[in-house]
N, CA, C and O of each residue as an XYZ file, in Angstrom:
924
protein
N     119.862     91.865     33.148
C     119.083     92.173     32.075
C     120.466     93.137     30.940
O     120.977     94.257     30.962
N     120.575     92.018     30.160
C     121.482     92.487     29.087
C     121.024     93.674     28.517
O     119.860     94.042     28.351
N     122.333     94.373     28.164
C     122.737     95.627     27.365
C     121.907     96.761     28.275
O     121.710     97.743     27.559
N     121.601     96.865     29.019
C     120.913     97.568     29.799
C     122.387     98.977     29.889
O     123.576     98.896     30.199
N     121.657     99.935     29.524
C     123.129    101.221     29.246
C     122.971    101.992     31.009
O     121.963    102.376     31.603
N     124.242    101.983     31.374
C     124.632    102.874     32.804
C     125.223    103.606     32.641
O     126.259    103.473     31.991
N     124.726    105.024     33.303
C     125.241    106.148     33.421
C     126.321    106.093     34.593
O     125.843    105.446     35.525
N     127.860    106.633     34.928
C     128.477    106.422     35.779
C     128.866    107.637     35.963
O     129.463    108.138     35.010
N     128.667    108.504     37.220
C     128.998    110.093     37.633
C     130.220    110.056     38.713
O     130.199    110.187     39.937
N     130.995    109.891     38.057
C     132.221    110.301     39.690
C     133.447    111.098     38.904
O     133.792    111.098     37.723
N     133.914    111.728     39.997
C     134.801    112.882     39.783
C     136.325    111.772     39.423
O     137.186    112.005     38.575
N     136.284    110.970     40.057
C     137.498    109.639     40.118
C     137.862    109.582     38.494
O     136.971    109.143     37.767
N     138.688    109.855     38.089
C     139.000    109.389     36.597
C     139.205    107.973     36.672
O     138.562    107.312     35.856
N     139.881    107.414     37.387
C     140.388    105.560     37.574
C     139.436    105.231     37.735
O     139.050    104.287     37.046
N     138.438    105.879     38.831
C     137.385    104.829     39.217
C     136.309    104.655     38.296
O     135.540    103.698     38.204
N     136.376    106.141     37.349
C     135.203    105.782     36.228
C     135.901    104.999     35.024
O     135.178    104.700     34.075
N     137.032    104.701     34.994
C     137.514    104.201     33.797
C     137.445    102.535     33.990
O     137.028    101.840     33.064
N     137.954    101.852     35.460
C     137.502    100.988     36.387
C     136.168    100.519     35.713
O     136.106     99.812     34.706
N     135.183    100.987     36.374
C     133.947    100.860     36.469
C     133.448    100.657     34.993
O     132.597     99.818     34.700
N     134.067    101.521     34.064
C     133.220    101.077     32.668
C     133.996     99.752     32.248
O     133.410     98.847     31.655
N     135.565     99.672     32.641
C     135.544     98.652     31.897
C     135.006     96.849     32.301
O     134.685     95.867     31.631
N     135.184     97.241     34.094
C     134.081     96.223     34.735
C     132.593     96.058     33.881
O     132.075     95.038     33.426
N     132.249     97.109     33.862
C     130.249     96.759     33.611
C     130.503     96.328     32.297
O     129.867     95.366     31.867
N     131.385     96.928     31.553
C     131.322     96.198     29.849
C     131.713     95.068     29.442
O     131.434     94.583     28.346
N     132.525     94.466     30.473
C     132.928     93.250     30.198
C     131.526     92.321     30.891
O     131.335     91.268     30.282
N     130.613     92.567     31.986
C     129.480     92.107     32.530
C     128.083     92.124     31.282
O     126.957     91.637     31.385
N     128.745     92.919     30.092
C     127.607     93.094     29.388
C     126.744     94.247     29.551
O     125.542     94.142     29.305
N     127.349     95.551     30.021
C     126.364     96.459     30.100
C     127.324     97.466     29.156
O     128.531     97.378     28.928
N     126.558     98.237     28.793
C     126.897     99.569     27.997
C     126.738    101.278     29.206
O     125.797    101.839     29.768
N     128.129    101.508     29.106
C     128.496    102.106     30.180
C     128.661    103.786     29.801
O     129.877    103.886     29.638
N     128.272    104.683     29.654
C     128.726    105.845     29.377
C     129.316    107.130     30.828
O     128.642    107.349     31.835
N     130.265    107.584     30.616
C     130.385    108.030     31.914
C     130.656    110.102     31.744
O     130.978    110.952     30.914
N     130.229    109.954     33.225
C     130.197    111.660     33.425
C     131.004    111.957     34.832
O     131.013    111.369     35.914
N     131.528    112.873     34.447
C     132.648    113.502     35.859
C     132.416    114.448     36.804
O     133.211    114.865     37.647
N     131.309    114.762     36.627
C     130.378    116.006     37.289
C     129.077    115.942     37.012
O     128.526    115.399     36.053
N     128.455    116.736     38.224
C     126.897    116.797     37.771
C     126.429    117.287     36.502
O     125.603    116.994     35.638
N     127.614    118.463     36.841
C     127.130    119.267     35.068
C     127.367    118.508     34.012
O     126.598    118.589     33.054
N     128.388    117.693     33.981
C     128.115    116.894     32.797
C     127.197    116.035     32.806
O     126.683    115.826     31.707
N     126.779    115.417     33.734
C     125.698    114.282     34.067
C     124.530    114.984     33.338
O     123.876    114.308     32.544
N     124.218    116.256     33.534
C     122.932    117.124     32.845
C     122.798    116.870     31.822
O     121.797    116.324     31.358
N     123.958    117.270     31.112
C     124.388    117.134     29.780
C     124.254    116.223     28.783
O     123.929    116.347     27.602
N     124.739    114.720     29.850
C     124.443    113.874     28.679
C     123.006    113.133     29.447
O     122.661    112.104     28.866
N     122.345    113.427     30.373
C     120.979    113.242     30.290
C     119.972    113.827     29.721
O     118.852    113.332     29.600
N     120.327    114.928     29.336
C     119.421    115.590     28.354
C     119.603    115.314     27.086
O     118.885    115.887     26.267
N     120.572    114.405     26.659
C     120.382    114.015     25.390
C     120.288    112.399     25.398
O     120.149    111.860     24.300
N     120.357    111.552     26.606
C     120.357    110.119     26.410
C     119.688    109.981     27.604
O     119.813    110.684     28.607
N     118.542    108.465     27.336
C     118.026    107.680     28.387
C     118.780    106.780     29.188
O     119.874    106.667     28.635
N     118.748    106.215     30.022
C     119.490    105.234     30.569
C     118.526    104.440     31.432
O     117.460    104.851     31.890
N     119.359    102.588     31.662
C     118.392    102.256     32.444
C     118.939    102.168     34.228
O     118.319    101.489     35.045
N     120.055    102.898     34.551
C     120.376    102.987     35.621
C     121.435    104.091     35.776
O     122.290    104.285     34.912
N     121.340    104.852     36.983
C     122.624    105.789     37.257
C     123.452    105.590     38.107
O     122.940    105.824     39.201
N     124.624    105.232     38.214
C     125.604    105.074     39.156
C     125.947    106.587     39.675
O     126.426    107.468     38.961
N     125.603    106.717     41.073
C     125.982    108.229     41.347
C     127.311    108.680     42.569
O     127.367    108.209     43.705
N     127.999    109.384     42.160
C     129.048    109.310     43.150
C     128.650    110.652     44.505
O     128.923    111.801     44.159
N     128.100    110.488     45.806
C     127.645    111.369     46.276
C     128.851    112.404     46.756
O     128.616    113.571     46.441
N     129.677    112.259     47.223
C     130.983    113.335     47.267
C     131.735    113.769     45.898
O     132.856    113.365     45.588
N     130.997    114.595     45.179
C     131.775    115.050     44.113
C     132.354    116.771     44.305
O     131.734    117.273     45.243
N     133.289    117.708     43.717
C     133.489    119.124     43.729
C     132.108    119.276     43.194
O     131.412    118.447     42.607
N     131.792    120.848     43.610
C     130.538    121.195     42.999
C     129.323    120.716     43.552
O     129.080    120.364     44.707
N     128.461    120.766     42.358
C     127.169    120.203     43.316
C     127.432    118.812     43.271
O     127.896    118.116     42.367
N     126.847    118.391     45.020
C     127.367    116.747     45.294
C     126.085    116.022     44.564
O     125.233    116.520     43.828
N     126.233    114.763     44.994
C     125.557    113.699     44.154
C     123.509    113.738     45.352
O     122.328    113.505     45.094
N     124.214    114.114     46.394
C     122.333    114.364     46.621
C     121.357    115.298     46.159
O     120.141    115.224     45.983
N     122.570    116.574     45.947
C     121.608    116.999     45.037
C     121.253    117.128     43.930
O     120.320    117.828     43.537
N     122.303    116.145     43.006
C     121.850    116.127     41.625
C     120.666    114.964     41.707
O     119.704    114.941     40.938
N     120.943    113.821     42.971
C     119.928    113.132     42.685
C     118.652    113.751     43.248
O     117.878    113.852     42.297
N     118.072    114.218     44.378
C     116.854    114.874     44.220
C     116.272    115.862     43.213
O     115.102    116.237     43.144
N     117.457    116.266     42.333
C     117.045    117.264     41.153
C     116.242    116.249     40.002
O     115.087    116.286     39.577
N     117.203    115.482     39.754
C     116.743    114.287     38.770
C     115.734    114.149     39.000
O     115.019    114.298     38.008
N     114.973    113.802     40.311
C     113.648    112.877     41.097
C     112.656    113.933     40.252
O     111.590    113.448     39.872
N     112.847    114.948     40.016
C     111.575    116.008     39.508
C     111.171    115.632     38.161
O     110.042    115.684     37.672
N     112.435    115.183     37.551
C     111.865    114.861     36.656
C     111.701    113.387     35.489
O     110.993    113.223     34.495
N     112.750    112.471     36.201
C     112.948    111.253     35.733
C     112.983    109.910     36.601
O     114.051    109.905     37.213
N     112.309    108.890     36.860
C     112.223    107.930     37.232
C     113.757    106.748     37.341
O     114.038    106.020     38.294
N     114.177    106.835     36.623
C     115.751    105.818     36.321
C     115.936    105.596     37.432
O     115.443    106.386     38.236
N     116.777    104.349     37.982
C     116.974    103.984     39.129
C     118.346    104.554     39.326
O     119.119    104.636     38.372
N     118.766    105.061     40.867
C     119.704    105.429     40.926
C     120.397    104.497     41.825
O     119.646    103.874     42.576
N     121.869    104.215     41.941
C     122.656    103.480     42.883
C     123.311    104.434     43.424
O     124.046    104.910     42.559
N     123.463    105.098     44.647
C     124.432    106.144     45.202
C     125.520    105.095     45.546
O     125.294    103.913     45.802
N     126.854    105.755     45.511
C     128.207    105.302     45.979
C     128.694    106.630     47.068
O     129.014    107.771     46.734
N     128.607    105.882     48.846
C     128.912    106.633     49.349
C     130.001    106.596     50.136
O     130.376    105.432     50.272
N     130.801    107.526     50.826
C     131.997    107.271     52.184
C     131.661    105.987     52.741
O     130.775    105.360     52.160
N     132.104    105.571     53.573
C     132.058    103.997     54.161
C     131.186    104.582     55.636
O     130.105    104.190     56.075
N     132.141    105.687     56.191
C     131.397    106.228     57.582
C     130.149    106.620     57.750
O     129.406    106.430     58.713
N     129.830    107.567     56.071
C     128.505    108.453     56.304
C     127.613    108.039     56.305
O     127.101    108.135     55.189
N     126.820    107.397     57.221
C     125.485    106.624     57.681
C     124.365    108.079     57.278
O     123.404    107.922     56.525
N     124.606    109.075     57.744
C     123.894    110.394     57.284
C     123.614    110.228     55.893
O     122.422    110.092     55.616
N     124.493    110.207     54.894
C     124.820    110.366     53.280
C     123.981    109.493     53.040
O     123.088    109.977     52.345
N     123.742    107.982     53.367
C     122.922    106.811     52.718
C     121.425    107.294     53.148
O     120.474    107.435     52.379
N     121.435    107.488     54.385
C     119.682    108.188     54.528
C     119.055    109.128     53.959
O     117.859    109.215     53.681
N     120.007    109.925     53.771
C     119.507    111.566     53.300
C     119.576    111.230     51.707
O     118.993    111.949     50.896
N     120.454    109.898     51.251
C     120.328    109.133     49.480
C     119.266    108.729     49.408
O     118.689    108.969     48.347
N     118.652    108.091     50.267
C     117.151    107.238     50.035
C     116.057    108.219     49.797
O     115.201    108.145     48.915
N     116.237    109.427     50.968
C     115.378    110.276     51.157
C     115.038    111.328     50.083
O     114.032    112.025     49.949
N     116.404    111.222     49.206
C     116.352    112.561     48.439
C     116.110    111.685     46.833
O     116.358    112.250     45.767
N     115.531    110.074     46.920
C     115.174    109.289     45.802
C     115.692    108.359     45.206
O     115.352    107.946     44.098
N     116.883    107.795     46.138
C     118.219    107.001     45.445
C     117.195    105.665     45.668
O     116.367    105.556     46.572
N     117.485    104.660     44.577
C     116.873    103.277     44.973
C     117.837    102.508     46.377
O     117.377    102.010     47.405
N     119.279    102.642     45.956
C     120.364    102.092     46.623
C     121.254    102.919     46.901
O     121.372    104.110     46.615
N     122.005    102.081     47.594
C     123.034    103.010     47.849
C     124.549    101.831     48.318
O     124.354    100.721     48.815
N     125.529    102.216     48.115
C     126.846    101.087     48.538
C     128.248    101.878     49.030
O     129.041    102.444     48.278
N     128.320    101.791     50.158
C     129.514    102.384     50.829
C     130.996    101.685     50.161
O     131.184    100.551     49.720
N     131.781    102.661     50.267
C     132.518    102.588     49.312
C     134.146    102.867     50.331
O     134.172    103.894     51.010
N     135.250    102.038     50.360
C     135.417    100.967     48.835
C     134.643     99.552     48.830
O     134.593     98.800     49.804
N     134.040     99.310     47.560
C     133.336     98.200     47.887
C     133.546     96.768     46.912
O     134.292     97.362     46.133
N     133.504     95.717     46.475
C     133.606     94.756     46.139
C     133.114     95.202     44.740
O     131.982     95.675     44.841
N     133.623     95.213     43.353
C     132.964     95.089     41.734
C     131.977     94.434     42.173
O     131.024     95.179     42.406
N     131.696     92.864     42.491
C     130.991     92.326     42.568
C     129.805     92.448     43.442
O     128.870     91.664     43.606
N     129.993     93.344     43.848
C     128.911     93.550     45.176
C     127.832     94.485     44.704
O     126.630     94.389     44.950
N     128.666     95.745     43.724
C     128.191     96.750     42.854
C     127.633     95.893     41.834
O     126.590     96.450     41.490
N     127.832     94.470     40.949
C     127.118     94.069     40.013
C     125.749     93.426     40.776
O     124.656     93.442     40.209
N     125.875     93.050     41.676
C     124.911     92.071     42.419
C     123.607     93.386     42.910
O     122.425     93.337     42.571
N     124.072     94.177     43.530
C     123.152     95.795     43.560
C     122.461     96.396     42.451
O     121.325     96.867     42.506
N     123.340     96.348     41.263
C     123.203     97.036     39.716
C     121.370     95.771     39.351
O     120.186     96.099     39.434
N     121.905     94.625     39.037
C     121.357     93.551     38.433
C     119.847     93.636     39.693
O     118.738     93.590     39.163
N     119.881     93.717     40.767
C     118.972     93.607     41.931
C     118.053     94.888     41.699
O     116.850     94.983     41.938
N     118.669     95.576     41.325
C     117.634     96.994     41.066
C     116.690     96.934     39.620
O     115.488     96.858     39.368
N     117.983     97.015     38.820
C     117.172     96.230     37.266
C     116.120     95.210     36.995
O     115.458     95.072     35.966
N     116.079     94.437     38.228
C     114.697     93.040     38.430
C     113.756     93.822     38.858
O     112.639     93.703     38.355
N     113.964     94.703     39.780
C     112.694     95.578     40.246
C     112.062     96.519     39.188
O     111.114     97.223     39.537
N     112.559     96.578     37.830
C     111.944     97.681     36.962
C     111.036     96.912     36.707
O     111.158     95.718     36.435
N     109.469     97.902     36.814
C     108.312     96.770     36.068
C     108.353     96.838     34.521
O     108.724     97.815     33.870
N     107.832     95.433     33.937
C     108.131     94.920     32.369
C     106.733     95.812     32.250
O     106.001     96.074     33.204
N     106.547     96.172     31.036
C     105.116     96.419     30.265
C     104.713     94.930     29.363
O     105.195     94.157     28.535
N     103.320     95.195     30.284
C     102.627     93.679     29.795
C     102.411     93.924     28.432
O     102.131     94.996     27.895
N     102.572     92.807     27.923
C     102.353     92.563     26.078
C     100.546     93.218     25.932
O     100.180     94.177     25.253
N      99.764     92.395     26.738
C      98.081     92.627     26.429
C      97.395     93.018     27.741
O      97.122     92.253     28.666
N      97.214     94.042     27.688
C      96.640     94.306     29.283
C      94.570     94.056     29.096
O      93.776     94.691     28.403
N      94.388     93.126     29.851
C      92.551     93.381     29.863
C      92.352     94.137     30.790
O      92.952     95.187     31.020
N      91.359     93.583     31.486
C      90.732     94.515     32.172
C      91.478     94.801     33.216
O      91.656     93.926     34.063
N      92.060     96.082     33.362
C      93.104     96.503     34.175
C      92.247     96.289     35.672
O      91.127     96.791     35.771
N      92.939     95.393     37.004
C      92.403     95.280     38.032
C      93.310     96.599     39.474
O      94.533     96.660     39.601
N      92.626     97.183     40.057
C      93.128     98.083     40.509
C      92.567     98.317     42.169
O      91.504     97.876     42.603
N      93.469     99.038     42.863
C      92.838     99.474     43.994
C      92.974    100.707     44.269
O      93.756    101.459     43.687
N      92.267    100.999     45.127
C      91.194    102.345     45.709
C      92.536    102.534     47.065
O      93.060    101.762     47.868
N      92.661    103.899     46.754
C      93.209    104.378     48.146
C      93.038    105.853     48.463
O      93.949    106.631     48.747
N      91.731    106.131     48.374
C      91.318    107.302     48.687
C      91.016    108.141     47.036
O      90.200    107.930     46.139
N      92.214    109.231     47.238
C      91.804    109.646     45.579
C      93.123    109.376     44.690
O      93.559    110.082     43.781
N      93.567    108.345     45.121
C      94.798    107.803     44.400
C      93.955    105.947     43.755
O      93.007    105.285     44.178
N      94.757    105.789     42.816
C      94.166    104.865     42.254
C      95.441    103.236     42.006
O      96.188    103.638     41.114
N      95.667    102.532     42.191
C      97.346    101.956     41.763
C      96.058    100.447     41.012
O      95.078     99.796     41.375
N      97.050    100.613     39.717
C      96.919     99.503     38.570
C      97.864     98.683     38.752
O      99.057     98.683     38.449
N      97.140     97.929     39.323
C      98.187     96.297     39.547
C      98.531     95.705     38.387
O      99.447     94.893     38.516
N      97.982     95.877     36.981
C      98.553     95.056     36.216
C      99.418     95.505     35.306
O     100.083     94.862     34.494
N      99.344     97.046     35.563
C     100.010     98.004     34.939
C     101.587     98.366     35.884
O     102.715     98.474     35.404
N     101.319     98.449     36.820
C     101.688     98.781     37.758
C     102.119    100.171     37.860
O     103.315    100.436     37.981
N     101.201    101.094     37.818
C     100.737    102.451     37.706
C     100.081    103.200     39.061
O      99.302    102.663     39.850
N     100.445    104.177     39.111
C      99.441    104.471     40.467
C      99.273    105.989     39.760
O     100.243    106.618     39.336
N      97.726    106.530     39.693
C      97.191    107.385     38.969
C      96.531    108.497     40.521
O      96.202    108.060     41.623
N      96.527    109.291     40.269
C      96.010    110.398     41.152
C      95.307    111.363     40.174
O      95.766    112.352     39.603
N      93.850    110.721     40.121
C      93.093    111.477     39.126
C      93.375    111.490     37.575
O      93.540    110.362     37.110
N      93.444    112.285     36.891
C      94.065    112.308     35.894
C      95.833    112.194     35.410
O      96.458    112.048     34.359
N      96.138    112.357     36.837
C      97.712    112.308     36.409
C      97.980    111.310     37.374
O      97.468    110.776     38.358
N      99.347    111.279     36.439
C     100.051    109.697     36.531
C     100.958    109.952     37.851
O     101.209    111.120     38.148
N     101.370    109.079     38.511
C     102.380    109.336     39.915
C     103.529    108.558     39.520
O     103.416    107.386     39.164
N     104.834    109.282     39.580
C     105.667    108.955     39.095
C     106.840    108.288     40.527
O     107.583    108.806     41.360
N     106.475    107.063     40.196
C     107.312    105.859     41.381
C     108.450    105.730     40.773
O     108.457    105.728     39.542
N     109.957    105.560     41.694
C     110.736    105.180     41.502
C     110.520    103.490     41.262
O     109.555    102.751     41.456
N     112.143    103.218     40.656
C     111.961    101.554     40.649
C     111.429    100.604     41.978
O     110.609     99.691     42.078
N     112.365    101.334     42.975
C     111.873    100.811     44.567
C     110.613    100.842     44.819
O     110.057     99.843     45.277
N     110.108    101.704     44.630
C     108.129    102.390     45.013
C     107.327    101.466     44.482
O     106.431    100.884     45.092
N     107.809    101.216     42.649
C     107.376    100.301     41.750
C     107.623     98.947     42.482
O     106.589     98.280     42.504
N     108.372     98.518     42.912
C     108.634     97.106     43.308
C     107.494     96.654     44.805
O     106.756     95.701     45.056
N     107.935     98.113     45.622
C     106.877     97.706     47.163
C     105.727     97.862     46.728
O     104.911     97.054     47.171
N     105.282     98.751     45.880
C     103.396     99.011     45.668
C     103.275     97.541     45.131
O     102.658     96.882     45.968
N     103.740     96.560     43.729
C     103.207     95.291     43.991
C     104.010     94.083     44.979
O     103.888     92.870     44.808
N     104.476     94.447     45.568
C     104.612     93.127     46.932
C     103.160     93.699     47.571
O     102.197     92.945     47.708
N     103.124     95.078     47.931
C     101.927     95.083     48.933
C     100.386     94.777     48.127
O      99.325     94.527     48.700
N     100.561     94.854     46.982
C      99.101     94.816     45.965
C      98.886     93.608     46.121
O      97.738     93.214     45.914
N      99.963     92.611     46.551
C      99.699     91.051     46.231
C      98.955     90.312     47.265
O      98.234     89.315     47.213
N      99.426     91.272     48.446
C      98.289     90.455     49.868
C      97.734     92.209     50.373
O      98.111     92.836     51.362
N      97.043     92.513     49.628
C      96.510     93.745     50.293
C      95.237     93.169     51.901
O      94.351     92.326     52.032
N      95.940     94.323     52.882
C      95.083     93.516     54.094
C      96.071     92.759     54.990
O      95.609     92.561     56.114
N      97.123     92.354     54.822
C      98.021     91.608     55.400
C      99.588     92.060     55.213
O     100.134     92.210     54.119
N     100.230     92.257     56.553
C     100.664     92.979     56.862
C     102.131     92.363     56.347
O     102.199     91.156     56.580
N     103.503     92.998     55.602
C     104.495     92.518     55.541
C     105.503     92.906     56.159
O     105.731     94.115     56.213
N     106.587     91.729     56.947
C     107.874     92.200     57.514
C     108.790     93.296     56.855
O     109.000     93.435     55.651
N     109.320     94.091     57.955
C     110.429     94.430     57.115
C     111.792     93.868     56.673
O     112.694     94.468     56.089
N     111.751     92.702     57.042
C     112.966     91.555     56.473
C     112.730     90.930     55.551
O     113.614     90.527     54.795
N     111.065     90.619     55.330
C     110.523     89.658     53.878
C     110.770     91.007     52.982
O     110.785     90.629     51.811
N     110.988     92.544     53.051
C     110.495     93.624     52.164
C     112.179     93.446     52.149
O     112.393     92.970     51.034
N     113.070     93.548     52.624
C     114.668     93.532     52.650
C     115.108     92.570     51.520
O     115.919     92.776     50.617
N     114.168     91.160     51.867
C     114.801     90.321     50.674
C     114.241     90.177     49.637
O     114.859     89.618     48.731
N     112.842     90.646     49.410
C     111.935     91.158     47.969
C     112.622     91.656     47.129
O     112.892     91.317     45.977
N     112.986     92.714     47.906
C     114.166     94.066     47.143
C     115.603     93.471     47.140
O     116.495     94.290     46.916
N     115.913     92.391     47.318
C     117.146     91.575     46.534
C     118.472     92.398     47.426
O     119.584     92.608     46.941
N     118.058     92.771     48.762
C     119.098     93.448     49.293
C     119.727     92.287     50.742
O     119.143     91.368     51.316
N     120.763     92.709     50.883
C     121.722     92.160     51.952
C     120.613     92.597     52.990
O     119.814     93.530     52.907
N     120.869     91.244     54.438
C     119.779     92.050     55.873
C     120.880     92.730     56.257
O     122.018     92.827     55.799
N     120.185     93.287     57.405
C     121.022     93.948     58.510
C     119.545     94.961     59.156
O     118.410     95.056     58.687
N     120.056     95.493     60.177
C     119.394     96.564     60.533
C     119.337     98.030     59.426
O     118.341     98.728     59.234
N     120.525     98.190     58.890
C     120.873     99.100     58.270
C     119.659     99.433     56.937
O     119.076    100.433     56.519
N     119.709     97.553     56.498
C     118.700     97.909     55.128
C     117.397     97.831     55.768
O     116.590     98.435     55.061
N     116.864     97.361     56.772
C     115.782     97.668     57.687
C     115.600     99.395     57.557
O     114.881     99.962     56.734
N     116.192     99.849     58.281
C     116.344    101.653     58.320
C     115.867    101.662     56.984
O     114.647    101.725     56.826
N     116.641    101.607     55.955
C     116.885    101.945     54.769
C     114.807    101.466     53.863
O     114.139    102.125     53.067
N     114.608    100.530     54.330
C     112.920     99.935     54.094
C     112.655    101.705     55.067
O     112.998    102.712     54.447
N     112.297    101.810     55.938
C     111.733    102.681     56.514
C     111.468    104.071     55.577
O     110.414    104.661     55.339
N     112.372    104.252     55.296
C     112.888    105.603     54.303
C     111.851    105.650     53.165
O     111.085    106.572     52.884
N     111.993    104.486     52.592
C     111.589    104.083     51.403
C     109.849    104.063     51.190
O     109.187    104.133     50.155
N     109.536    103.969     52.255
C     107.910    103.525     53.166
C     107.657    104.860     53.218
O     106.483    105.070     52.911
N     108.367    106.031     53.522
C     108.354    107.088     53.893
C     108.013    107.977     53.183
O     107.109    108.780     53.413
N     108.792    107.918     52.126
C     108.675    108.076     50.209
C     107.251    107.970     49.944
O     106.571    108.995     49.888
N     106.639    106.587     49.743
C     105.745    106.145     49.223
C     104.893    106.849     49.744
O     104.089    107.435     49.019
N     104.848    106.958     50.884
C     103.655    107.579     51.634
C     103.346    108.698     51.094
O     102.282    108.769     50.479
N     104.022    109.593     51.176
C     104.558    111.184     50.732
C     103.479    110.911     49.657
O     102.626    111.779     49.843
N     103.117    110.154     48.661
C     102.897    109.811     46.988
C     101.272    109.524     47.280
O     100.342    109.943     46.589
N     101.164    108.602     48.630
C      99.719    108.171     48.651
C      98.766    109.081     49.656
O      97.749    109.575     49.170
N      99.026    109.268     50.808
C      98.958    109.402     52.098
C      98.256    111.411     51.946
O      98.945    112.365     51.584
N      97.008    111.449     52.293
C      96.449    113.015     52.592
C      97.212    113.087     53.702
O      97.892    114.101     53.548
N      97.502    112.553     54.801
C      98.256    113.124     56.034
C      99.232    111.795     56.031
O      98.818    110.722     56.470
N     100.806    111.983     55.401
C     101.508    110.679     55.937
C     102.587    110.471     57.030
O     103.660    109.873     57.097
N     101.609    111.448     58.093
C     102.720    110.951     59.540
C     101.465    110.555     60.267
O     101.647    110.399     61.475
N      99.634    110.252     59.633
C      98.628    109.570     60.123
C      98.798    108.664     58.719
O      98.076    109.233     57.900
N      99.394    107.579     58.119
C      98.684    106.883     57.121
C      97.614    106.140     57.469
O      97.485    105.352     58.406
N      96.504    106.621     56.228
C      95.415    105.557     56.158
C      95.562    104.163     55.557
O      95.477    103.092     56.158
N      95.723    104.304     54.673
C      96.458    103.284     53.432
C      97.180    102.535     53.552
O      96.708    101.399     53.593
N      98.657    102.648     53.675
C      99.721    102.735     54.008
C     100.368    102.139     55.268
O     101.388    102.627     55.755
N      99.825    101.212     55.711
C     100.033    101.560     57.871
C     101.391    100.741     58.220
O     101.957     99.925     57.493
N     101.793    101.196     59.608
C     102.462     99.945     60.155
C     101.202     99.179     60.844
O     100.001     99.445     60.883
N     101.949     98.164     61.347
C     101.533     96.887     62.054
C     102.637     96.607     63.282
O     103.597     95.837     63.264
N     102.209     97.432     64.284
C     103.076     97.175     65.243
C     103.544     95.718     65.637
O     102.746     94.831     65.940
N     104.789     95.571     65.608
C     105.584     94.005     65.656
C     105.452     93.261     64.299
O     106.244     92.346     64.072
N     104.542     93.577     63.413
C     104.618     92.941     62.329
C     104.874     93.524     61.097
O     104.918     92.914     60.029
N     105.060     94.834     61.275
C     105.739     95.116     59.410
C     105.074     96.347     58.751
O     105.221     97.350     59.448
N     104.571     96.501     57.918
C     103.574     97.046     57.228
C     102.338     96.684     56.346
O     102.175     95.609     55.768
N     101.658     97.547     56.337
C     100.153     96.751     54.897
C      99.718     97.944     54.849
O      99.460     98.930     55.540
N      99.720     97.338     53.292
C      98.347     98.224     52.762
C      97.064     98.012     52.928
O      96.764     96.953     53.479
N      96.406     98.565     52.677
C      94.706     98.638     53.221
C      94.086     99.393     52.432
O      93.755    100.361     53.117
N      93.780     99.513     51.550
C      92.921     99.689     49.935
C      91.455     99.925     50.737
O      91.067     99.425     51.793
N      90.582    101.178     49.548
C      89.191    101.061     50.282
C      88.525     99.545     49.885
O      87.430     99.214     50.340
């Protein structure tokens, strides 16, 4: 995605500068913020295609900022976490992040993750004919627009949640394996990524199900994965 505008939030001035140079070399625009308060000020006046957010920052940390931003914006968020803190990564996904990358990382891997997330963003259809939609109880999912509605209210979906809904709505009533979901989302393999999928499914269920613990529409199929079962 050429000319995508990224916000880099990291308290380490050296890392901010290196990331900005690297990303600009690869065709991105990059704006920098040194902490959560600075990021809020920047976000109040500008819109971004993606936010790269460090978890460990003095004052308000990245997890808290991520959770708070999710109340108002759906901009994709990539978290930078400490290598050892698996808990941070899971908490980050629960707070609404789209993906995470453990420090230290290769800049090339950051680039791959950013591009994978940006590819997940729904693109507007130039012309929408009769929208096909799926009924999930009081929730309606418009397949062509990639929008979820509860009555007259638009349900905000993150980039990852939008992509998951596109995958499931393409094969309603058919289970999709966790491995396939990891692959479709453009992530590396391994158990950690499958665990990350489980967290994203849990978040999506909260937006669809009357009782997320007893899912009626986004079901777990034992040994096979997850399945969307519309009315």
